[in-house]
C-alpha positions as CSV (number, residue, x, y, z in Angstrom):
1,M,26.6,-1.1,15.7
2,P,27.2,-3.1,12.5
3,H,23.8,-3.3,10.2
4,S,22.4,-6.8,10.1
5,V,19.2,-8.8,9.2
6,E,18.3,-8.2,13.0
7,T,18.9,-4.4,12.8
8,A,17.0,-4.3,9.7
9,T,14.2,-6.1,11.3
10,A,14.0,-4.0,14.1
11,Y,13.9,-0.9,11.8
12,V,11.0,-2.3,10.0
13,I,9.0,-3.0,13.2
14,A,9.7,0.3,14.6
15,A,8.6,2.0,11.3
16,L,5.4,0.1,11.2
17,E,4.4,0.6,14.9
18,D,5.6,4.3,15.0
19,K,2.3,5.9,14.5
20,G,0.5,3.3,16.3
21,T,-2.0,2.6,13.6
22,A,-0.4,-0.9,12.5
23,T,1.4,-3.6,14.5
24,R,4.0,-5.9,13.2
25,D,1.3,-8.6,13.0
26,D,-0.5,-6.7,10.2
27,F,2.5,-7.3,7.8
28,D,4.6,-9.8,6.9
29,V,7.8,-8.4,8.3
30,S,10.3,-11.1,7.1
31,G,9.0,-10.3,3.6
32,I,9.6,-6.8,3.9
33,V,13.2,-7.2,5.0
34,S,13.9,-9.6,2.4
35,A,12.4,-7.6,-0.3
36,T,14.1,-4.3,1.0
37,H,17.4,-5.9,1.3
38,R,17.3,-7.4,-2.1
39,L,16.3,-4.1,-3.8
40,A,18.6,-1.8,-1.5
41,E,21.6,-4.4,-1.3
42,T,22.3,-3.1,2.2
43,W,21.0,-3.7,5.7
44,D,21.0,-0.3,6.6
45,F,17.5,0.5,5.8
46,R,17.7,4.1,6.9
47,S,19.3,4.7,3.2
48,V,16.4,3.6,1.4
49,D,14.1,6.1,-0.1
50,R,11.1,6.5,2.2
51,G,8.7,6.1,-0.7
52,R,10.3,3.0,-2.1
53,F,10.1,1.7,1.5
54,W,6.5,2.4,1.9
55,S,5.5,1.0,-1.5
56,I,7.4,-2.3,-0.3
57,V,5.8,-2.5,3.0
58,A,2.2,-1.9,1.3
59,T,2.7,-5.4,-0.8
60,F,3.3,-7.2,2.5
61,L,0.1,-6.1,4.2
62,K,-1.7,-9.3,5.6
63,S,-5.2,-9.7,4.6
């Protein structure tokens, strides 16, 4: 399947909810997707360094 904004969004949601400690509602998912895509220049977020990915995620935590 080709990578797209939809597959990237699904990846982010799965990563956020994987451990059961957070949900997509705790974060600005579209912001995470946009920022990650801008930095990685790909929709295949599996290629993004995990540390970098989680640093991006942390900046989009809703208060």
